[in-house]
N, C-alpha and C positions, 0 to 999 in steps of 0.2 A: 088871388093865388089860392086863399083857403076854399074858396066856392069850387074852385077846378078840384081841389083834393076831396071834397065831400062829393062831387059828382063823379068822381073815380072810384071812389068806396062804394056808391050804390051800385056802380056798372059792376065793379068785381064781387058783389054780393049776389048780384042777379046772375052774373057768370058761373058762381060757384054752384048754382042750384040748378045749372043746365046740364046732368048727367055726370057729373064728377063725383068721385069718392073722396071722402076723407080718408087720411092714413090711419088704419088700425092702431089701437093703444099699443105702445111700446114698440113701434115700427121706427118713430122718427124722434129725435131729440134736436135740440135747436139752442142756441145762446148768441148772444150778442156782446162782442168783447173787442173794445178798443176799435171801433168803427169798422169791425168784420162781423159777418153772418156766419157762424159755425151752425153746420146741420149733419147730423150723423145718422146713418142708417143701421139698423140691426140686422147684421148678417145672417143671424140665426132664422130669420124670416125670409132669407133670400136663399136658403140652400136650394141647390137643383133648379136654380132659376136665373134668367137674366133680366137685366133691367136697363133702362136709359133715362135720363134727366132732362127735360126741358124747363127753359126760362120763360114765364109768361109775360110778354110785353104786353101792358094795357092798350096799345095801339094798334100792335100788327099780329098778337097773338102768339102762340108757342113758338118759341125758337129753341131747336135742339143744340143742346151744350156739345160741343166737340173741342177738340183740343187747340184748335186755330183760334177759336172764339174766345176760350177760356183766358189765354194769355193776353189778349186785346182788350177785353172787356173787364177783365179783374174778378175772373173765378179760377179756383184751384179743385180740381177733384181727385183726391188721394184714398187713402186710407189711413186709419190709426194704426197703433201697434197691434192691436188685437184683430185687425183684418177687417174692421167694420168700414163700409165706405163713408167718406167724410167729403163735405162741400164747404168750401169757404169763398166768400163774396165779399168784395169791398162795397160798401155803402154808396162808393160813387161810380160803381160798375155799371154797365149797360142795362138797361132793362129795370133798373130800382127806381123805384117811385120816390119822389122827395118831396117833402113841405118844408119850406123854409130852412132848408140845410140843417134840419134839427130831426125830424121824423122821416124814417125812411121804411119802407117796404118791399118785400121781394116774394113773388108766387113763384113756386117750383112744382112741376109736374113730373110725378116718379111713375115711370111706365114699367110695369113687371109682367113677365111673361115666362112661359116655360119652353120657348122656342128662340133661338138664337136670331131668327129672322124678326123677331117680337110681334108676329102675328098673335091674335087673340089675346093682345095686352091688355090689363088691368091698369087704369090710370088712377093714381092718388095725387090728391092736390093738397100741397100742404104750403100756407102763407106764413111769412115770417116778417117781425116788425123790430126795428131797432130805432132806439133815442139816442141821438149823440148831439149835445149842444156845446160843449167845452172842446171847440177846436183851437188848436194852437195858429199861430201864425203861420206856421209851416210844418206840414206832416208828410212825413216818408216813410212808405211800407216797402219793404223789401220781402217779397214773397218768392214762392219757390219757382215760380214761372213768369213773373214780371216784376218791375220796378215802377212804383207809382209815387208821384209828388202832388201835392195839392197846397196851393197859398192862396191867402186872403188877397182880395183885389184892392184893398186899401193898404198896399205894402207901402214901407217906408221908402224916402227917397235913396237914390243910388247912392251907394257909399264913395267917399272922395278917393279912396285907392282905386276904385274900379272904374273912375271916371273917363281915362284914357280909353281904355277897352270899349267901355259902352259908347262914348262918342265917336268912338271909330267904326262903329257899328251903326252910326246915324246915317249913314248915305245909304245904306240898304234899306232903311226903313222908308225913305221917299219913294220906293216904288211898291211898299206894302198897299195893296188893294182897299179901296174905301168900304168901311164896314164889313170887314173881312179878317178874322183870325189867321194869321201865318206864324210860320215856326222857323227858327234860324238855329241850325246845330253849327257849333263848333269843335272841330276835330283836329289832330295832327295833319290831314289831308287838306284842310280848310274849312270854309263856311258854306253852309248849304241852307237856302231858303226855299220853304216848299209850303204849299196850303195845308190844311187840316184835311182834306180829302184825299190828297198826296200821302200825306202821313198815315191815313188809316191803310192805304193800300201796302206801305213799309209797314205793317202790323202794330203803329202806334194808335193812341186813343188819345185824343184832346178833346176837352170840353170845358163849358163854364156853368157855373149856377149864380144864384143870386149874389153870393158873397165869394164866391173862391173860383179858382181856374186849376185845372188839373191836367196833368198829363202822365199817360201810362204806357212803358215801352218794354220790348221784349229785353233778354238778355243778348248781349253779344251782337247787336245789331251792327250795320255798316257804319253808322253815325256814332257808335261807341268807342270807346277807349280804356284800356286796362292799364290801371297804375298801382303801385305798390307803395300802401301807407301803413308804416310800422310792422313791416313784414307781412302784411296781408293783402292779397290782390283784390283790386277793388274795380267792379264794372262801374264806368262812369258815362254818363251823357251830360255835355254840356249844351243847353238849349236855352233860347230867348223866345216867349210867347209874345207877339206883336198884334197891336188894334189901333186902328186908327178911324176915327170919326170927328169930322169938321175939324175944330181947334185942338182935337184930343190925340194924341200919340201914345199910347199904352206901351211899356216894355215890362215883361214879367220874367224874372228867373226862375224857369224851372229847370233848374240843372238837379240832377239825382247822382247819387253813387251809393252800391251795394257791395258787401263783401261776396265773394265767389268762392272762398276757401276758408282757411284758419281752423281746421279740423285736424286734431293731431290724437293718436291713440297710443295707449301703451297695453301691456298684459292685463291690466287691472282698472284703466279709466279711460274716459274720452275727455279732451277740453277743446272747448269751443273760445277762440279768442277774435276779438272784434277791435279795429281801432277806437281809442276814445276820442280823440279829435281827428274829424276828415278834413283836410286843407279845403278843397273844393266846396264843402258845404259851411265852412266857418272862414271867413274872408279875415276879419280881424280876430285873431287867436288870442290876442291878449284880453279880448273881452269876454271869452268865453267862461261859461260857468254852467258845471254840470248840476242838475237840479235833483233829480231821481233816476235811479238806476234799478229796473225791476227784471225778473226773470219770471217765467211761467212754462208749463206743461200742457200741450194742447190749449185748452181754452181758458186753463185755471191759473192764476197768477199764484205763485208760491212765496208768501209772505215771510216764512222762515224756512231758508234753503237747507241752513245747517239740520234741522229736524229730520230731513230727508237724506241725509250725508252728502248733500251738493256743497258746492264750494262756490259762493260768487264773490269774486274780488275786483279790485281795479287800482289803477296807479295813474301816472300822469299819460301814458301814452296807451294803454290796454284796458279793456274790460274781459274779465276772463271767467268762462264757468268750467268747471271740472265736476263730471258726474261718474262716479265709479260703474264699473260695468255688473248690470245685475240689479241696478238701483231701482226703487220703486217710482211708477210713473212711466218707465219705459217697460220693454219686454225682451226677455230674452227669449230665443227659438232656437231649435234643435236644427242642425243642416248636415249634410254629408257632402264632403268635397274629396274626389278623388279615391273615395273609398274608406276617408277618414272622418270618424265623427267629431263634430266639434259646435259651436254655439255663434250664434250672432245677436248683437244687441240693437233693439230699436229704440228710439226717443224721439218725440217731437216736440221740440223747446221754441220758446219765443224770447226776446229781449226787447225790454224798451227803454230807451233812454231819452231823457228830456234834458235839454239844456237852453240856456239863453245866451244871445251875442248882440252885439250893438247893431247890427245889420237886421237880424230877423227875430228879435224880441225872444220867441220861443219858437223851439223846435221839437217836434215829438218823432223820434225816430224809432222805427218797430220792424225787426227782424225775425221773420218765420223760418224755423229749420229744420227741415225733417233730417236726423242723422241714424247712420246705420254703420254700425262696426265691420271691419273686415272680417271673414270667417276667423274664427279662433279655436284651433285644435284643442279639444278635450279629451284624450285618450282616456277610455273608462279603465278601471282598475277592479282587479278581482283580488278580494279579501278571503282568505282561507281563514274561516272561524269553527273548523270543525275540532271537537273535543274526542280525542282518540278512544276515551274511554265509552264513548255512546255508541261507538261504531256508525258514525254516521256523518258523512260530509255536509256542511254547511258553508255554502259558498255564497258571498254576496258581490255583486256585480253593479257598479255604479260608478259615479253617480249621474243620474240622468235628471232633463227636466220633465215636466208632467206631460209633453207631448211626445212622449217616447213610450211606446207598447211593447212589450215582450210577445212575440206571436209563435215562436215554435223554438225549440232546442232541438241538439243532435246529441246523444250520448253515446260513446264508443261506435262512432259512424252508424247509428240507428237513426232516423228521424222520428220527431215526435212533435207532433201539435200538442198545444196545451191540454187540451182534452185528454188526448192519449197518454200524454207524460202522467198527468193527474190519475189516469185509471191504472197505468202500469204501477203506479206507488210512489212517484216521485212527488215531492211537496214543493210548489211555488207559490210564494207570495211576495208583495212588495212591502218595503220598510220606508216610511217618509223621514226626512230630515228637516231640521229648523230652518234651514236656508231655503226651502221650496223645492229641493231634489229630491230623488228617491234611488234606492236600489232594488235588485230583484234579488230573492233569497231562493237559493235551490237547495234542496236535501235530499240526499241519495244515501242509501244503506251501503256501507263497505260489501256487504253480501249480495248486492244487486249482480245478476249476472253480467251485466255491461259494464261493470268496473273492473280494470285491469287489476290482476293480482300477479305479484311477483316475490317470490323467495328470495330474500336478501341478509346478508351477514349470517349469523348463526341459526338465530331463533326469530327472526322478524319477518314479517310481510310489508312489502311496498304497495299500498291500494293507490291507484291513477285514476283519476276521474277527468276524461277527455269530453269536453262539451263545447259545442259550438251554438252560439246564441244567434237568434233571427230576430231582429228589432223593425218596427214600423217607427221611421222617424219623422217628425213634423208634419204640418199639413198636408204634404205633397205624399205622405206616407211612404217615403224612400225606406228600402230594405237595407240594413246595414247588419254585417255578419262579423261577429268576434269569438276566435277561439280562446280558449283556457285551457292549461293542465294543472290539476291539483293533486298535489301527491300527499300522503301521511304513512309514516312508518311506524308500527307498532310490533310488540313483542309478544306475539300470539301464537307461536309453535312451539311446540315442546320436542325437542331433539330426543329420539328413542334411545332406549338402554337395552342392551342385549342380554340374556342370561345364559350361561352354557352349562353342560351336563356331559356325562359319558356312559355308556355301558361297557360291555365286554370286547365289542367288535365296532363300536361307532361314537363319533362325537356329535353332539347336539348344539345347535345355535336357535335359541328362541328372542324374536325381537317383533315390536309391535308393527301392525302393517300401516299406522297413520302416515301418510305423507310420502310412503314409499311409491317411486315412479310417478310421484308428483310434485314433489320437492327435492327428493335424494334418491340415489340408486346404490345397489351395493356393488361392491368392485372386488373382485378378486386379482391381486396384483394390480395391471392394468387393463384388464379384461372385464367387461360388463357382466356379472354375475347374473345372468337371464337363462330363459329355458334349456336354450342349447347347451351351454355350457355346463348346466347341472347335470343335463342327460350325458353329455360327453364325458365328464368326470366322475360320474356314477352316484351323484348325491340325488337323495330323495326330499322332496318338498312338499310340505303340507300346509294349508291355510286354513283358519277359521275366521270368525267375523272380527277376530281384532289383532290375530298374531300370524306371524311367520313361522314355523317349524322346520328347520333344515336339519337333514340326516348325512353324516359325513361319514362313510365307510373308513375303516383304519388305512386301507391301502388305495382309497380313490385319489384322483389327481388332485392337485393344489395342496396338500398338505406339506408341512415341514416337518421333518425329522430331527429333533432336538438332540436326542440321544438314543443310541441304537446299540444294544448289547444282545447277549445270548440269552439273558433272562427276562429282559423286556425292551421294548420300545416307547420312547416319550415323543408322542407328536403333537403339533400344534396348527391350529387352524385360524388363520387371521383372513379377516373380511373387513373392508374400509367403507365407510358410509360416506359418499360425494355428493356434493351440490350436484343438480342436473347439468347448469349451463355453465358453471364455472370450474366444475370438476374439482373444486376444492375440497379436501379431506376434512369431515366433521368430526369423525368419531373412529376410532381403530375397535372393532371387535375381535377379542382373541378368546381361544377356549385350547387349554392343554391337557393332556391326559397322559397316563403311562396304560400300556397294555402289555399283556402276556401272550407271545405268539410262538407257536413252534416251527412253523416253517413260512420264509418270506424271502422277498427279494425287494432291496431298495436301491434305485439308480438315483443318486444326488445329483445336483446341477453341477457338481466341481468335477464330475468324472469318477466318484468313489462307488463303488460296489459293494453292498451288504448283503450276504445272502445266509440265510439259516435255514440249512438242508435237512431232509428226512430221507434216510435210504432205509427201504425195506428189502432186507435179505433173509433166507434161511440157510443155514444160521446165521446169526446176528454177525455183524462186522466191528472190528474194532475203528470208531470213529476217529481216533487220533492219527490213522494211517491215511485218509482219505486228503486229496491233493488237487490242486489245480493242475493246467497243462503245464506249466511250470512247477516241477516237482518240489521246489523250494517253497513254494506257496500254499503252506499248511495252515489249518483252521486255528484262527485266535482262540476259540472257545469249543467245548464238545461234551456230550456226554453219551450214554450208551446208545441214543439213537438220532442224535441231531450234531451237525457240525457248523459251526459259524466262521465264514469267511469275510475279509475285508480286505479289499483290494482296488487298485486304479486301474483305468481302462487303458491304461499305458504300460502296465505290468502284467507280470503273471502269464505270459504269452496269450493276452486277450487280442482277438482278430478284431477288425473292423472292416465293413462295407458298407455301402450307400445303396438303398432301394427308394427311389421315389424321393420324397422330401423328407427322408430319415435316415438316420445315420445308427448302425446297428453294431453295437459290440458284443462278441460272444466268446466265452469261456465254458469249460467242462470241469465238473467236478467226478473224479473217478478215486478208486482205491488200489492200492498195490497188491500184486497176485498173492494168494497164499494158498496152502494146501491144507486139508482137513484129514485127520485120521479115519479110516475104513474099519469094515469087519473082515471082509475076505481079502481086498485088494489093499495092498499096502498106502495107496496115498489116492486121494481124490483132488484134483485140480479145479478150484473155483474158477467160473467164466470170467476172465479178464476184461470183456468186452463192455461190462456194464458202466454205462457213464451216465450223469445227469448234465444235460445243456442248460446254460446260464445265458438269457441275452437281455440285453438293456436297449431300448429304442428311446432316441433323442430327436426332435425335431431340428432338421440339419440348419433352419434359420437361428436357432438358439446358438448361442456359444457358452461353453463350459468355462466356469470361473472357479477361482480358488475360494476357497471358504465354505464349506457345505452347510453351514450352520448360520447362515445369513439371518440377521432379524428383521430386515427390512422385505416383505414380500413384495412391494411395488417395483423393486429395483432387482430383485434377484430372480435368475431363470428359472422355469420352472421345472421339476423332478421329471426324469425319464419314466418311463413304463418297462415293466420288466417281466419277465416269465421264465419258468423252467419247466425243462420236460424230460423223461428218461428215454435215452434213445436205444436202449437193448430190448425193447418190447415191441419193435416195429414188427418184427417177424411173428410174434406172438398174435399181435393184432390181426395182421394179416391171414393167419390162420383162423381166425375165429369170425372174419367179416361176413361169411354166409351161414355161422351158426343159428342164426336166426333167421326166418324168413319174414324181412322188412322192407318195405318201399316207400321212397319219398316222392313227393310231387310239390310243384309251384303252384299256388293259386293265384287267379288274376285279382283278385280284392279280398277284403276279409271277411266276406261271407262264405269263403271256403266252397264254393259250388260249380265254380268253374275253372278248370286247369289247365296249364300249357302241355299241349303234346310234346311228343317227342322231337318233332322237328320243326318245332315254333321258337323263333328268336324271343329270348326274354330280355326286354329293355326296363331300364329303371334310372331315375333320376337321381343326383343326390339329395339326401334326405327323405325319399321316397320309401316305403317300406317293402319289404320282400316278404311274402306270405309263404310259408314252408310248412307241409304237413308231412308227418312221417306215420306209417301204418304197420302194425304188427299182425301178420295173418298166420293162421293155421295153429294157434295157441289156446290152452285152455282159458274158458272165459274168468277163471280167477286170477288169471296173469296179468299185470299191469306193465305196460311200456314206459321206459324212463331213458330222457334223453341225457346220456352221462356226461359226455364232453363233446361238444360243437364247436368247429371254429371256422374262419374264414380265410381262403388261400388263394392266390393268383392261379394255381393250377391245380389239375384234378388229381396229381399225383399225392398219395398219404402222407408222403415224409418232407413235401415241398415247405420251404420257408422264404418269406416271412409268413407268419400265419397270425391271426387275429381272434382271440377268444371269444366267443358269444355264450357258452354255456362252460361253467366247470363243476363237476360233480352235482350235476343237476340244477344249478343256480345261474341265473342270468348273469352275463357281465357286461357292463356298458363302458366302454373304452372309447379313446378318441377318434377312432376310424368307425366303429360298428358300435350298434347299441341294441340290445335284444329283449324282447318282452313274450311271455307264454300267453296264448289265446286259449278262452274257455271251450271246451268240445261238447256241445248241446248232443241232446239225442236226435236223430233224424233219420229218415227212410234209408239214407247211405250209411250212417253211422247208427248201427245197433249195440254197438260194443264202445263207450266213449274210453273206457281204461284202454282199449288198443290202440288210441290216438294221441298224437302230440302235436301241437301246432305251436307254431313260433314266428312273431314278428320279427324283423332285421331290418333295422333302420340303417341304411350307407350313409356314413358321415364324410367318407373320406372324399375328396374331390380330384385326387390325381389317378385312381383307378380306372382302368377301361373294362375288365374282364375278371370275375371272380367265381370260386366255387364254394360251396356249402359243404362241410365234412361233419359228419355226426357218428359218433360213437354212441350206441343205445345199450340198454339193459332191458331183460324181462325178468320179473321179480314174482314171486308168489308171494302170500302172506307169511309162511314158514320162515322166509328169508330175511330176517331182521336183525344181522349181526351189527355190532356198531360201526364197522369199517364199510359196510355194504352200503350202495347206492338206495337199495331197495328201503331203506328208512324212511325216505322220502322224496319228493322230486328235488326238493333243496332242504338239505339236513345240515344246519348249525354246525353240527359237531365234526362234520367232515374237513379237511385241511383243504384249504383254497391255493391255486395257482400252480395245479398239477394236471394238466390235459393228460388224457392216455393212462390214468391210475388205473391199475388192474383191479378186478373184480371178480369173486367167486360167484357172481351171477351169470345167466345164461347171456351173451352178447351179441352183438351184431352192428355193422357199418354201413352208411348211406352216404350217397353222393348225389348233389343237386348242384345243376349249372350245365353250360355256362350262364351267366348272369351278366350282359352287358351294361355299364354305366356310361349313359350318354347325357350329352348337355341338354336343357329343354328345348331347343329350336331344331334337334334332330329327331325329334319323335313325331 
């Protein structure tokens, strides 16, 4: 036998020199553990390549290792937990050379190719050697794909307890062929006797060496049976190997039994349980004595399991190994299941149990088990480590295993690769933890444009970071998505404070523009104080880089008149600072001032009308004798030139009518008929028809309420608009209409270069300006034209009501229905004398009107006419009294009419 081995080794050395390559350094590792060859390939040197393994047989040459051959011949091809290919081979396997059952050698060809067809493959030859002399009487190996039992041929006599069963098998032995091994299987279905060659066809492998006989069987064959031992399912094959030669009849018990389950899991541990005593392997249990129990990982024995937090324990019935999930020796691997991130734990264990009993002396029982836990969901957590004072989001996203990488993020619905994110200004980095996991840290400034900002509470901003992580998970690089929302609220907004002031005719409110229209808006009552409302109410607004200055004329809309008397008016203007989204009132800004005014009309929300009237007559009259339509309604206060009336719209003969969406209340102030002494004629009678008409306009949708001095502008209805005009001068104005040679025309745009002809329709939409030009002809170059009083009416009739003032005493008036603004008149080929022209832009705010006309009383003034009460003091003289359209002037006057102007909806143009 030794001579044969030497010859074989010489042949092997000769063959290795025939064009075969030795494996490169670091490519292959091997060991011999408990009569098993262990060979591991380095996966790093196989990246992007394909490989095959061949087992080299000294007699027949290379044999390709496939799954069927592996289980029959004692080979296992698998991977370790790190993905490195692993080959395990029994020293009793096929194609393993043996010398005296103590020295074993196995040669493996490793074929590596860049192609799946394995063409152009490079073959590396790797020989392995194993020395194993300490054979037990019986050795059983429970591998992943086969069960193997080997026994010494000098086995002891058959046990007395089994004599009956064995003797019952003797008749079968009479048919055993001469000098030929045969196998007899005993199963619940009966006995089956087959030859070795037939057994090979069924997936078994049987052979004998100088001192041993062994049987290798697949799991769950037809001849096997499953029994439960101490709660563990065992796959068992009861067999007898028989050999007959002359006077010798050899019966060998080759029964084998291996566990097929016994694995259990919790959230934190895995437990492997095997029976301590297996009845089919220990016939006389009373003689059973456990000698040693050893555990290992891969091919390494773990001498002190507790040092690795392993628990190896046993009692009378069980041997149990408990491994914490994630413990060393195994591998945690990230995985995705159903879109959920989790981990799977892999570990390759072996258990070696040696015992003695009366029948077998010593049995070495080895189980090799690759254990994989079920998918364990591990929902990642997002930890907000933001320090508000730094105005920087710091978000930790974890915990993850090292096989997870961040490949992209989406912030505020904008995707970024990592390079783009870093270039944008985001900071992304990893932070490791002591348990081997890691987290991804994302830092984003509060001021980044992709951070959502919301004004909350009174002076705080809620910053919201919406981020979606894209991760590459595991060796398969499966993409995993996880969204997170992180918020931080800090007090970083200063609520503005307003400052109020007044002059002789206006109230002023000054407040910072920071946050205006971004966090909050100004409201007048329940109406947004925007450009349209300001224009409608006659406010003037100016802004600089830091502040808004609001000018509110005394008789502008939206004022609250807290006190009205003959001597003074106390007016208040309230505006609310409200949050944009919730309309919550943060601050009320209020400015209150007292004014001296000689002529005014105030229409209170509750229907109270207060009028301070000035009547200019020659000679002067006794103002105490003035009255309303109801002669019992006398002035509350008066002096030589003024009378103050206060009455309700339901008293003093006040009439009411409806026009469009307005309610108009009308009354008249007149005085009693008097006679004056004369020179030659005994008496002179004063004209009794002089009357001052008082009108108050209210929106029809508003309801008059009691309580004129409401302190809550958000709930009180608005004041009405009022006007006064004398009716006795109508004829006089008619007489002077042509005193001046003046013409009016309507321009098509603000350039005043193209005008509507007499037969052309003038169509305007609401809010669209009407451009009016008035020209004075045939007058001295030193004379200047002034628009004294202009109004808009629905009729060309001079006396038609209602009328809406757009200029009074040369000043623009901005009402709720119309707003006016003077336009400059530059010199041009057509305009040689700009002083003879006046241009007016009239913006139509009314929605309900269909046809309007523009009326204007004009005056021509010379430089010498600058009396205090004359319009000639300037186009808009602050010293003149407001609110009296049609007041007479001692300058030369005229009248013009423009229209009709049709107000149409946008879709009718």
